[in-house]
N, C-alpha and C positions, 0 to 999 in steps of 0.2 A: 329376387333383390333387395326385400324387403329380412329375410334371414340375415345379410351381407350388411343391411343397415343397423339393427340389431345386434350383432357380434363387435361391430366397432364401434357402439353406444355404452358396450358388456367392459370392451378394451378403456375405451377411453375414463369411465370411471373408476376403472380397476385402479386406473392410472392417477386422475386426481383425487378420490380418496387416499391412494397410497402417499402422495406430497400432501393430504393434508395433514395426517396422521406424522407423519416426517417434521414436518413445520411447525404442529402445536408440542413436539418435544425439544423442539430446540426453542432455548431460551432467550426474549426480545428487550432488549437494553433500551433503557429510553419513555416504555410506554409509563413507568413510574417516577420521574425524576429524584425524588427523595430515597428509595429505596432500588438498591441491585439485586435483580434478581441471582437468586438461588440456581445456584448451577452454569454460572453468567464466566465469560471466558475473565478469566486477572494476570496479567502482568505484575509478574513477580522479579524480573532481576531484563539486565539490556546489557548487553555484551556488546562494551569498547575493544575492540581487533583493530588491531591493523589493517584490515580488508576497511573495516568501518572511518576508521580517520580517514584513509587515503581516498575514498568517496566526498565523505563531506570536504576535505579540505581540498578536492578537487578546483584546480587551476589558482593555488595560493602555494605563493616558495616559499622558505623558510627566509626572518625570522616570520612566524606566524604573527598576524593583529591580536593583539591583546584583543582587542570587541568578539574575536569568536573563541572566547574562552567559554561561553556557554556552553560551547558541543561539550563538555567535562560533566557539565549538569544533564544535559540531553537524555531524555529515556525515548518511552518506544509510541509516544503519540507523535505525528504529523509533524512534519518541518520542513516547508520548504531550501533548508540549507540543502539540505544533503544528495538532491534530487535534478535533473536539468528543468531548466526555467523557459521562457522566452527565448528567440532566434535570433537570429541579424546584430545587429548591433545593440540590441539589448545582453546579447553575450555574454558578458562581463568576463565572466569565467570558464571561456569556453567548453561548457559543456556540452556543444553539437558540432565542435570542429574537429576537423582529419587531421590525426597526425600527423600523418601522411603523407596530406597536400599540407599542410605546414611547412612542414623541412620541404616536401619542390617549392612553394616557394621564395624561400631564404636561400 
C-alpha cells in the first residue's frame, strides 16, 4: 500500500513539475502593463474576407447601415458585433433563429 502511495506521489510531482516548467516558458502579458513581454504573440494582420463580413453582417440586409462602416477598421480585438448575443426578443439580428423554422412559419 505504501509503495502505491509513493509511486502515485512521484507521478503527481512529475506531472506538476512539467506543467510548472511549461508555464514558466510561456510569456504572460499584463504582469507589467507598461511593457510587452519578449516573445509575446503579436497580431500583425486581420483578414477581412467575405466569410468574415458575412458573419459580421448577419441579420442585416443591403444597403447596410452607415453605422456599420466601423467594421472596415475592425482589428483582431473582441467585438460583440460579430458573434451571437442574447436570445429571444433581444436577438434583433437573428443570430439564434433557425432559418428552417423561420421558413416553415411563413
